[in-house]
The first five atom37 places (N, CA, C, CB, O) and aatype in JSON, in Angstrom:
{
  "aatype": [12, 0, 3, 1, 18, 6, 1, 15, 15, 16, 10, 19, 16, 16, 2, 10, 0, 13, 15, 6, 17, 19, 5, 19, 13, 7, 3, 6, 11, 10, 16, 16, 0, 10, 10, 3, 1, 10, 15, 8, 8, 0, 8, 9, 10, 16, 14, 11, 7, 0, 15, 18, 1, 16, 1, 7, 1, 15, 7, 11, 14, 15],
  "atom_mask": [
    [1, 1, 1, 1, 1],
    [1, 1, 1, 1, 1],
    [1, 1, 1, 1, 1],
    [1, 1, 1, 1, 1],
    [1, 1, 1, 1, 1],
    [1, 1, 1, 1, 1],
    [1, 1, 1, 1, 1],
    [1, 1, 1, 1, 1],
    [1, 1, 1, 1, 1],
    [1, 1, 1, 1, 1],
    [1, 1, 1, 1, 1],
    [1, 1, 1, 1, 1],
    [1, 1, 1, 1, 1],
    [1, 1, 1, 1, 1],
    [1, 1, 1, 1, 1],
    [1, 1, 1, 1, 1],
    [1, 1, 1, 1, 1],
    [1, 1, 1, 1, 1],
    [1, 1, 1, 1, 1],
    [1, 1, 1, 1, 1],
    [1, 1, 1, 1, 1],
    [1, 1, 1, 1, 1],
    [1, 1, 1, 1, 1],
    [1, 1, 1, 1, 1],
    [1, 1, 1, 1, 1],
    [1, 1, 1, 0, 1],
    [1, 1, 1, 1, 1],
    [1, 1, 1, 1, 1],
    [1, 1, 1, 1, 1],
    [1, 1, 1, 1, 1],
    [1, 1, 1, 1, 1],
    [1, 1, 1, 1, 1],
    [1, 1, 1, 1, 1],
    [1, 1, 1, 1, 1],
    [1, 1, 1, 1, 1],
    [1, 1, 1, 1, 1],
    [1, 1, 1, 1, 1],
    [1, 1, 1, 1, 1],
    [1, 1, 1, 1, 1],
    [1, 1, 1, 1, 1],
    [1, 1, 1, 1, 1],
    [1, 1, 1, 1, 1],
    [1, 1, 1, 1, 1],
    [1, 1, 1, 1, 1],
    [1, 1, 1, 1, 1],
    [1, 1, 1, 1, 1],
    [1, 1, 1, 1, 1],
    [1, 1, 1, 1, 1],
    [1, 1, 1, 0, 1],
    [1, 1, 1, 1, 1],
    [1, 1, 1, 1, 1],
    [1, 1, 1, 1, 1],
    [1, 1, 1, 1, 1],
    [1, 1, 1, 1, 1],
    [1, 1, 1, 1, 1],
    [1, 1, 1, 0, 1],
    [1, 1, 1, 1, 1],
    [1, 1, 1, 1, 1],
    [1, 1, 1, 0, 1],
    [1, 1, 1, 1, 1],
    [1, 1, 1, 1, 1],
    [1, 1, 1, 1, 1]
  ],
  "atom_positions": [
    [[-51.91, -35.88, 20.5], [-52.09, -34.75, 19.72], [-51.91, -33.78, 20.69], [-53.37, -34.65, 18.96], [-51.74, -32.69, 20.16]],
    [[-51.86, -33.73, 22.03], [-51.73, -32.76, 22.98], [-50.43, -32.33, 22.76], [-52.0, -33.18, 24.34], [-50.37, -31.17, 22.36]],
    [[-49.26, -32.94, 22.9], [-47.58, -33.11, 22.62], [-47.58, -32.08, 21.39], [-46.91, -34.98, 22.11], [-47.16, -30.95, 21.65]],
    [[-48.05, -32.35, 19.92], [-48.17, -32.24, 19.22], [-48.39, -30.64, 18.44], [-48.72, -33.08, 19.34], [-47.8, -29.89, 17.66]],
    [[-49.86, -30.72, 19.38], [-50.41, -29.18, 19.27], [-49.91, -27.88, 19.13], [-50.95, -28.92, 20.15], [-49.8, -27.19, 20.13]],
    [[-49.53, -27.37, 17.81], [-48.86, -26.27, 17.29], [-46.95, -26.06, 17.61], [-49.78, -25.08, 17.97], [-46.15, -25.11, 17.64]],
    [[-46.9, -27.52, 17.79], [-45.38, -27.66, 17.68], [-44.93, -28.33, 16.76], [-44.79, -28.16, 18.69], [-43.7, -28.29, 16.65]],
    [[-45.79, -29.33, 15.62], [-45.44, -30.16, 14.59], [-46.39, -30.31, 13.59], [-45.12, -31.32, 15.04], [-47.57, -30.24, 13.92]],
    [[-46.14, -30.49, 12.53], [-47.28, -31.06, 11.67], [-47.72, -32.35, 11.81], [-47.0, -31.01, 10.41], [-47.17, -33.33, 12.31]],
    [[-48.77, -32.22, 11.32], [-49.63, -34.14, 11.56], [-50.43, -33.78, 10.21], [-51.15, -34.63, 13.5], [-50.95, -32.75, 9.76]],
    [[-50.23, -35.57, 9.61], [-51.47, -35.41, 8.71], [-52.33, -36.56, 8.81], [-51.13, -35.22, 7.25], [-51.81, -37.67, 8.92]],
    [[-53.39, -36.44, 8.79], [-54.65, -37.43, 8.9], [-55.23, -37.4, 7.91], [-55.61, -37.24, 9.85], [-55.76, -36.33, 7.59]],
    [[-55.36, -38.59, 7.0], [-56.5, -39.24, 6.32], [-57.21, -39.99, 6.9], [-56.26, -39.88, 5.39], [-56.89, -40.85, 7.72]],
    [[-58.73, -39.55, 6.3], [-59.83, -40.68, 6.43], [-60.97, -40.46, 5.77], [-60.24, -40.93, 7.75], [-61.22, -39.32, 5.35]],
    [[-61.9, -41.57, 5.57], [-62.98, -41.25, 4.67], [-64.4, -41.2, 5.63], [-63.02, -42.44, 3.41], [-65.53, -41.44, 5.2]],
    [[-64.12, -40.92, 6.73], [-65.18, -40.33, 7.83], [-65.4, -39.12, 7.83], [-64.9, -40.51, 9.13], [-64.41, -38.47, 7.49]],
    [[-66.53, -38.38, 8.13], [-67.18, -37.26, 8.19], [-66.68, -36.95, 9.64], [-68.74, -37.36, 7.89], [-66.33, -37.88, 10.36]],
    [[-66.64, -35.58, 10.1], [-66.21, -35.1, 11.09], [-66.9, -35.8, 12.24], [-66.33, -33.76, 11.02], [-66.41, -36.54, 13.09]],
    [[-68.36, -35.33, 12.04], [-69.52, -36.39, 12.68], [-69.58, -37.37, 12.7], [-70.49, -36.47, 12.41], [-70.61, -37.86, 13.14]],
    [[-68.65, -38.11, 12.31], [-68.55, -39.88, 12.74], [-67.26, -40.15, 13.35], [-68.65, -41.02, 11.35], [-66.76, -41.26, 13.2]],
    [[-66.81, -39.43, 13.88], [-65.63, -39.33, 14.51], [-65.73, -39.93, 16.15], [-65.22, -37.79, 14.38], [-64.79, -40.43, 16.76]],
    [[-67.03, -39.75, 16.64], [-67.14, -39.82, 17.7], [-67.46, -41.3, 18.33], [-67.92, -38.91, 17.88], [-67.51, -41.76, 19.47]],
    [[-67.72, -41.97, 16.63], [-68.35, -43.74, 16.7], [-67.05, -44.22, 17.07], [-69.05, -44.68, 15.04], [-67.04, -45.09, 17.94]],
    [[-65.42, -43.65, 16.35], [-64.39, -44.13, 16.5], [-63.56, -43.87, 17.9], [-63.84, -43.77, 15.45], [-62.57, -44.58, 18.08]],
    [[-63.76, -43.29, 18.5], [-63.04, -42.56, 19.77], [-64.3, -42.71, 20.89], [-62.55, -40.66, 19.41], [-63.96, -42.71, 22.07]],
    [[-65.53, -42.82, 20.61], [-66.63, -43.36, 21.91], [-66.69, -42.53, 22.75], [0.0, 0.0, 0.0], [-67.55, -42.74, 23.61]],
    [[-65.81, -41.18, 22.9], [-66.49, -40.15, 23.91], [-66.65, -38.79, 22.93], [-65.4, -39.83, 25.47], [-65.77, -38.5, 22.12]],
    [[-67.67, -38.12, 23.08], [-68.03, -36.5, 22.26], [-67.02, -35.63, 22.69], [-69.61, -35.65, 22.7], [-66.28, -35.27, 21.78]],
    [[-66.72, -35.1, 23.99], [-65.69, -34.38, 24.61], [-64.34, -34.79, 24.01], [-65.74, -34.61, 26.11], [-63.84, -34.04, 23.18]],
    [[-63.8, -35.74, 24.3], [-62.57, -36.34, 23.8], [-62.62, -36.04, 22.16], [-62.5, -38.02, 24.21], [-61.6, -35.76, 21.54]],
    [[-63.74, -36.12, 21.62], [-63.71, -36.47, 19.85], [-63.54, -34.78, 19.61], [-65.57, -37.4, 18.92], [-62.6, -34.34, 18.94]],
    [[-64.48, -33.99, 20.2], [-64.69, -32.67, 19.94], [-63.23, -31.85, 20.35], [-66.04, -32.19, 20.8], [-62.63, -31.0, 19.69]],
    [[-62.96, -32.31, 21.39], [-61.16, -31.66, 21.78], [-60.13, -32.05, 20.57], [-60.34, -32.58, 23.46], [-59.52, -31.22, 19.9]],
    [[-60.05, -33.28, 20.46], [-59.25, -33.84, 19.28], [-59.4, -32.91, 17.74], [-59.85, -35.49, 19.06], [-58.6, -32.21, 17.11]],
    [[-60.95, -33.32, 17.49], [-61.06, -32.49, 16.22], [-60.91, -30.51, 16.39], [-62.77, -32.98, 15.62], [-60.53, -29.86, 15.41]],
    [[-61.27, -29.8, 17.76], [-60.85, -28.69, 17.5], [-59.32, -28.85, 17.41], [-61.35, -27.77, 18.44], [-58.98, -28.04, 16.55]],
    [[-58.24, -29.49, 17.86], [-56.58, -29.06, 17.71], [-56.37, -29.51, 16.65], [-55.46, -29.58, 18.69], [-55.3, -29.2, 16.12]],
    [[-57.15, -30.26, 16.06], [-56.79, -30.97, 14.23], [-56.88, -29.88, 13.22], [-58.11, -32.28, 13.54], [-56.22, -29.74, 12.19]],
    [[-58.06, -28.97, 13.81], [-58.69, -28.41, 12.44], [-58.01, -27.06, 12.67], [-60.57, -28.36, 12.25], [-57.98, -26.36, 11.66]],
    [[-57.42, -26.51, 13.83], [-56.89, -25.04, 14.03], [-55.85, -24.8, 13.39], [-56.59, -24.67, 15.31], [-54.83, -25.49, 13.5]],
    [[-55.93, -23.91, 12.71], [-54.65, -24.0, 11.7], [-54.81, -24.87, 10.08], [-53.4, -24.89, 12.67], [-54.29, -24.81, 8.97]],
    [[-55.6, -25.48, 10.6], [-55.41, -26.78, 8.91], [-56.07, -26.54, 7.65], [-56.15, -28.43, 9.1], [-56.89, -25.65, 7.39]],
    [[-55.72, -27.22, 7.08], [-56.28, -26.93, 5.53], [-56.87, -28.22, 5.26], [-55.07, -26.52, 4.28], [-56.04, -29.09, 5.03]],
    [[-57.95, -28.53, 5.22], [-58.69, -29.99, 4.83], [-58.99, -29.63, 3.38], [-60.26, -30.45, 5.8], [-59.51, -28.61, 2.92]],
    [[-58.48, -30.84, 2.72], [-58.82, -31.04, 1.54], [-60.18, -32.06, 1.36], [-57.6, -31.49, 0.93], [-60.35, -33.04, 2.09]],
    [[-60.92, -31.74, 0.48], [-61.81, -32.73, 0.25], [-62.3, -33.17, -1.21], [-62.83, -32.37, 0.96], [-63.1, -32.6, -1.95]],
    [[-61.43, -34.62, -1.45], [-61.69, -34.97, -2.98], [-62.8, -35.1, -3.48], [-61.22, -36.01, -3.37], [-63.36, -36.14, -3.13]],
    [[-63.31, -34.52, -4.11], [-64.66, -35.15, -5.15], [-64.67, -36.32, -6.39], [-65.18, -33.9, -5.98], [-63.73, -36.95, -6.86]],
    [[-66.17, -36.34, -6.74], [-65.77, -37.43, -7.27], [-65.17, -38.83, -7.12], [0.0, 0.0, 0.0], [-64.45, -39.16, -6.18]],
    [[-65.67, -39.89, -8.52], [-65.1, -41.54, -7.96], [-63.68, -41.52, -7.26], [-64.86, -42.72, -9.38], [-62.87, -40.59, -7.26]],
    [[-63.58, -42.69, -6.69], [-61.91, -42.74, -6.42], [-61.1, -43.55, -7.15], [-61.55, -43.16, -5.12], [-61.3, -44.62, -7.71]],
    [[-59.81, -42.63, -6.99], [-58.82, -43.59, -7.94], [-58.91, -44.86, -7.83], [-57.46, -43.43, -7.75], [-58.76, -45.52, -8.86]],
    [[-59.12, -45.39, -6.87], [-58.88, -46.82, -6.23], [-59.48, -47.83, -6.53], [-59.04, -46.91, -5.05], [-58.94, -48.94, -6.55]],
    [[-60.86, -47.6, -6.87], [-61.97, -48.05, -7.67], [-62.0, -48.08, -8.9], [-62.89, -47.51, -7.47], [-62.5, -49.06, -9.45]],
    [[-61.54, -47.15, -9.56], [-61.35, -47.39, -10.77], [-60.69, -48.6, -11.64], [-60.86, -46.51, -10.95], [-59.64, -49.19, -11.4]],
    [[-61.61, -48.79, -12.7], [-61.21, -50.61, -13.24], [-62.13, -51.93, -12.65], [0.0, 0.0, 0.0], [-62.2, -52.99, -13.27]],
    [[-62.82, -51.7, -11.34], [-63.18, -52.48, -10.72], [-64.62, -52.52, -11.34], [-62.9, -52.25, -9.37], [-65.26, -51.53, -11.72]],
    [[-65.14, -54.19, -11.41], [-66.09, -54.4, -12.06], [-67.52, -54.04, -11.58], [-65.92, -55.53, -12.3], [-68.01, -54.82, -10.75]],
    [[-68.53, -52.59, -12.12], [-69.73, -52.6, -11.08], [-69.37, -51.1, -10.84], [0.0, 0.0, 0.0], [-70.32, -50.34, -10.71]],
    [[-68.04, -50.57, -10.77], [-67.87, -48.96, -10.63], [-67.5, -48.64, -11.39], [-67.22, -48.32, -9.83], [-66.96, -49.38, -12.22]],
    [[-67.6, -47.11, -11.53], [-67.66, -46.36, -12.5], [-66.16, -45.8, -12.83], [-68.68, -45.38, -12.2], [-65.35, -45.66, -11.91]],
    [[-65.84, -45.49, -14.09], [-64.32, -45.43, -14.5], [-64.39, -43.75, -14.54], [-63.82, -46.36, -16.2], [-63.38, -43.1, -14.83]]
  ]
}
């Protein structure tokens, strides 16, 4: 990410909140630095409502 920072576009998709990323990377300082670079000049899109992928499955809202 450091090489791409402010040089190229990067798209990241996840279902984790930023607060949960430490569990993935295991280091709070590393995760904070990564999120700082990812979110600087970023457009963060947060969808609302039921997941499109789970529509039609039994027990899930349509």
